Each structure stands twice: as structure tokens, then as C-alpha cells.
N, CA and C of each residue as an Amber inpcrd file, in Angstrom:
protein
   234
  -4.8210000 -18.3460000  20.5200000  -3.4340000 -17.9310000  21.9560000
  -4.0540000 -18.8480000  23.2350000  -5.3920000 -18.2840000  23.7600000
  -5.7390000 -18.8840000  24.8320000  -5.6300000 -20.7150000  24.6180000
  -6.0510000 -21.3250000  23.3570000  -6.0300000 -22.3220000  23.5560000
  -4.5320000 -23.0580000  23.7160000  -3.6470000 -22.2140000  22.8150000
  -2.1660000 -22.6100000  23.0200000  -1.7860000 -22.8370000  24.4210000
  -1.8110000 -21.4820000  25.3670000  -1.7190000 -21.2530000  26.6290000
  -2.3280000 -22.3990000  27.7800000  -3.4440000 -22.4160000  27.3030000
  -4.2170000 -24.2490000  28.1040000  -3.1170000 -25.0470000  28.0880000
  -2.8060000 -25.4560000  26.3370000  -2.0030000 -26.7960000  26.0920000
  -0.7660000 -26.9060000  27.0350000  -0.0420000 -25.7660000  26.7420000
   0.7370000 -25.6020000  27.5430000   0.7570000 -25.8910000  29.2890000
  -0.3010000 -25.1930000  29.6190000  -0.3090000 -24.9610000  30.9330000
  -0.4370000 -26.7290000  31.7620000  -1.1080000 -27.1790000  30.4110000
  -1.5520000 -28.8730000  30.5430000  -0.6570000 -29.8220000  30.4980000
   0.5060000 -29.5600000  30.3010000   1.9980000 -30.4850000  30.0320000
   2.3640000 -30.7990000  28.1900000   1.4580000 -29.9950000  27.6820000
   1.7440000 -29.8370000  25.9990000   3.5060000 -29.4250000  25.9400000
   4.0970000 -30.3500000  25.1820000   5.0580000 -30.1770000  24.4360000
   5.7580000 -28.7100000  23.6740000   6.1810000 -27.7150000  24.2290000
   6.7010000 -26.3470000  23.4090000   7.2340000 -26.6180000  22.0440000
   7.6520000 -27.8580000  22.3150000   8.2650000 -28.2700000  20.8460000
   7.9760000 -29.3000000  20.0640000   6.6790000 -29.4310000  20.4510000
   5.9110000 -30.4810000  19.5190000   6.0500000 -30.5430000  17.7370000
   5.5140000 -31.8110000  16.9260000   5.4080000 -31.3930000  15.7680000
   4.5960000 -31.8230000  15.1080000   4.2610000 -31.6610000  14.2390000
   3.1350000 -32.1190000  13.3870000   3.3630000 -33.4740000  12.3930000
   2.2800000 -34.2960000  11.7590000   2.4500000 -35.2580000  11.6180000
   3.5490000 -35.5660000  10.8900000   3.7860000 -34.6040000  10.1360000
   5.2770000 -34.5780000   9.3420000   6.1900000 -34.4770000   9.7970000
   6.4560000 -33.8900000  11.1790000   7.8530000 -33.6780000  11.8700000
   8.3190000 -32.4410000  12.0490000   7.6770000 -31.7900000  11.4220000
   7.9250000 -30.3060000  11.1660000   7.4140000 -29.6380000  12.3960000
   8.1820000 -28.5300000  13.0330000   7.8960000 -28.1940000  14.8920000
   7.0230000 -26.7980000  14.4550000   6.0060000 -27.1060000  15.3250000
   4.6110000 -26.6780000  15.4450000   5.5300000 -24.7250000  15.4140000
   6.3970000 -24.3720000  16.0970000   7.1550000 -22.8200000  15.8030000
   7.3330000 -22.3810000  14.4000000   7.9720000 -23.5800000  13.4780000
   8.0040000 -23.4200000  12.1040000   6.6830000 -22.8810000  11.2780000
   5.6630000 -23.6920000  11.6280000   4.2800000 -23.4330000  10.9430000
   3.6580000 -21.9060000  11.7010000   3.8210000 -21.8680000  12.8090000
   3.4570000 -20.5730000  13.9500000   3.6840000 -19.2570000  12.6550000
   5.5840000 -19.3860000  12.7520000   6.2320000 -18.4350000  11.8970000
   6.0070000 -18.5700000  10.3870000   5.7580000 -19.2440000   9.5930000
   5.1760000 -19.7370000   8.4600000   3.7970000 -18.8610000   8.1700000
   3.0300000 -19.0000000   9.2140000   1.4760000 -18.5860000   8.8780000
   1.5230000 -16.9260000   9.6410000   2.5310000 -16.3400000   9.9070000
   2.9660000 -15.0140000  10.2880000   2.3760000 -14.3940000  11.6530000
   2.3360000 -15.5480000  12.3490000   1.5350000 -15.3980000  13.7580000
   2.7770000 -14.5290000  14.7200000   2.7320000 -13.2850000  14.6920000
   4.0540000 -12.6050000  15.3620000   4.1360000 -13.0250000  16.4440000
   2.3290000 -12.5570000  17.3640000   2.3930000 -12.2040000  19.0250000
   2.1670000 -13.7890000  19.0670000   1.5560000 -14.9290000  18.5280000
   2.1940000 -16.2400000  18.9320000   3.2880000 -16.8110000  18.8190000
   4.1090000 -16.5590000  17.8730000   5.3660000 -16.8010000  17.5340000
   6.5690000 -16.2600000  18.7550000   6.1710000 -15.0490000  19.2200000
   6.9220000 -14.3570000  20.4980000   6.0780000 -15.0900000  21.8490000
   5.2710000 -15.0530000  21.9180000   5.2910000 -16.2730000  22.7840000
   5.7020000 -17.3830000  23.1270000   5.6870000 -18.3770000  22.2570000
   6.6480000 -19.5850000  21.8770000   8.1450000 -19.2450000  22.0730000
   8.5540000 -18.2760000  21.5000000  10.1570000 -17.6950000  22.3300000
  10.3010000 -17.4160000  23.9170000   9.0870000 -16.7040000  24.2280000
   9.1270000 -16.3510000  25.8490000   9.0220000 -17.8490000  26.3590000
   8.3060000 -18.9580000  25.8540000   8.4190000 -19.9850000  26.6410000
   9.0150000 -20.9710000  26.2630000  10.3130000 -20.6500000  25.5230000
  11.5850000 -21.3530000  25.5620000  11.5260000 -22.3220000  24.3010000
  10.5820000 -21.7860000  23.2130000  10.5900000 -22.5230000  21.9580000
  12.0730000 -22.8370000  21.4230000  12.5760000 -23.9340000  20.8620000
  13.7490000 -24.2310000  20.5930000  13.9990000 -23.9280000  19.0220000
  14.4870000 -22.5890000  18.6190000  14.4100000 -22.3000000  17.1960000
  15.5520000 -22.9200000  16.5150000  16.2500000 -23.5660000  16.9270000
  17.3440000 -24.4500000  16.5740000  16.5900000 -25.6810000  15.8500000
  15.4540000 -26.3640000  16.2760000  14.9530000 -27.1720000  15.8980000
  15.1000000 -27.6430000  13.8780000  15.2530000 -28.7330000  13.8030000
  15.0920000 -28.9690000  11.8710000  13.8630000 -29.9140000  11.5690000
  13.6770000 -29.3150000  10.1470000  12.8270000 -30.4340000   9.7580000
  13.0020000 -31.6400000   9.6190000  12.5550000 -33.1080000   9.3670000
  12.9340000 -34.1270000   9.1790000  14.0770000 -34.5620000   7.9360000
  13.9060000 -33.2410000   6.9870000  14.9570000 -33.4290000   5.9940000
  16.0410000 -32.0090000   6.0790000  15.9870000 -32.0360000   7.6760000
  16.9940000 -30.7340000   7.9550000  17.0110000 -29.4810000   7.8530000
  15.9490000 -29.2690000   7.4760000  15.9270000 -27.4360000   7.1230000
  15.6240000 -27.1090000   8.4220000  16.3300000 -25.6670000   8.4180000
  16.3890000 -25.0440000   9.6400000  14.8230000 -24.0090000   9.4570000
  14.8190000 -23.1650000  10.0780000  13.5000000 -22.1790000  10.7370000
  13.8400000 -20.9460000   9.5320000  14.9660000 -20.5660000   9.2090000
  15.0510000 -19.8520000   8.6020000  14.6050000 -20.4220000   7.1650000
  15.5110000 -21.1930000   6.8080000  15.4700000 -22.0240000   5.7100000
  13.8920000 -22.3630000   5.1500000  13.1210000 -22.6390000   6.0960000
  11.6270000 -22.8290000   5.7580000  10.8140000 -21.8460000   5.4780000
  11.6090000 -20.7490000   5.9670000  10.5840000 -19.8810000   5.9670000
  10.6490000 -19.0970000   4.6200000  12.1820000 -18.9640000   4.1300000
  12.8160000 -19.2050000   2.6770000  11.9790000 -19.1430000   1.4780000
  11.7790000 -20.9050000   1.9020000  10.7900000 -21.9790000   1.2500000
   9.6990000 -21.1330000   0.7640000   8.7410000 -20.3560000   1.8430000
   7.2040000 -20.0590000   1.1450000   7.4980000 -18.7880000   1.2950000
   8.2550000 -18.0000000   1.0970000   8.7100000 -16.7240000   0.6020000
   8.2850000 -15.9420000   1.9070000   8.6790000 -15.7840000   2.9190000
   8.1290000 -15.3790000   4.5790000   9.4370000 -14.4810000   4.9450000
   9.6900000 -13.5230000   4.2240000  11.1660000 -12.9530000   4.5270000
  11.0180000 -11.8330000   5.5870000   9.6500000 -11.3810000   5.8540000
   9.3520000 -10.3480000   6.8630000   9.7020000 -11.3780000   8.4470000
   9.2110000 -13.0020000   8.0650000   9.1340000 -13.5620000   9.4980000
  10.4850000 -13.9590000  10.0010000  10.9300000 -13.8570000   8.7670000
  12.2140000 -14.5550000   8.4540000  13.4590000 -13.5770000   9.4120000
  13.0630000 -12.4420000   9.0880000  14.0990000 -11.2530000   9.7920000
  13.6690000 -11.0320000  11.4080000  12.6040000 -11.3380000  11.7290000
  11.9040000 -11.3290000  13.2680000  12.7340000 -12.6640000  13.9900000
  12.7480000 -13.4970000  13.2470000  13.1750000 -14.9770000  14.2340000
  14.4320000 -14.4770000  13.9310000  15.3350000 -14.3340000  13.0580000
  16.7550000 -13.7740000  13.1280000  17.0070000 -12.5080000  14.3870000
  16.3080000 -11.9900000  14.9180000  16.6730000 -11.4850000  15.9360000
  16.5540000 -11.9900000  16.9430000  15.5360000 -13.1550000  17.3170000
  15.9560000 -14.4830000  18.5710000  16.9290000 -15.3680000  18.3980000
  17.5170000 -15.3660000  17.0720000  18.3510000 -16.5570000  16.8790000
  19.9540000 -15.8300000  17.2100000  20.1450000 -14.3410000  17.2530000
  21.3920000 -13.9680000  18.1420000  22.0490000 -13.4740000  16.6730000
């Protein structure tokens, strides 16, 4: 968490993507890092991003059978 906060304070893009084009917020949710996910949301991470093949975060979580995280994400999607 401290490292992510440091990166953010030093200009890292909150909506950055990995080398495969997957938004980092998708990976945080997939790994079920709830506190870190909430931090990203508070800092303005875009939950409407898509993977390169057009998958949204809910669909991404379903692919990995992360239904509990999908419920948490839905609360922030409205």
C-alpha cells in the first residue's frame, strides 16, 4: 500500500495498465485486495476501463470466479 501511495504521489497514472493492457484496478480486484481497491476508487480510478479485448471489470472478475469482489465493484459502479 505504501509503495502504491508513493508512486501515486510521484505522478504514476492511477489508470495505468500492465504490459498486456489490463488496467491495474482489474488486477487489484482479481487478487481481492479490497483495501487497495477502495484506495484506487477514492483516488479516482476509472472503473469503466476495458481490457484490450473489450472486457469490463465485472466480466473480468467473473472469468476468474471472483463473485465477492464483483459485488464490491458493483457497489461503486452505481
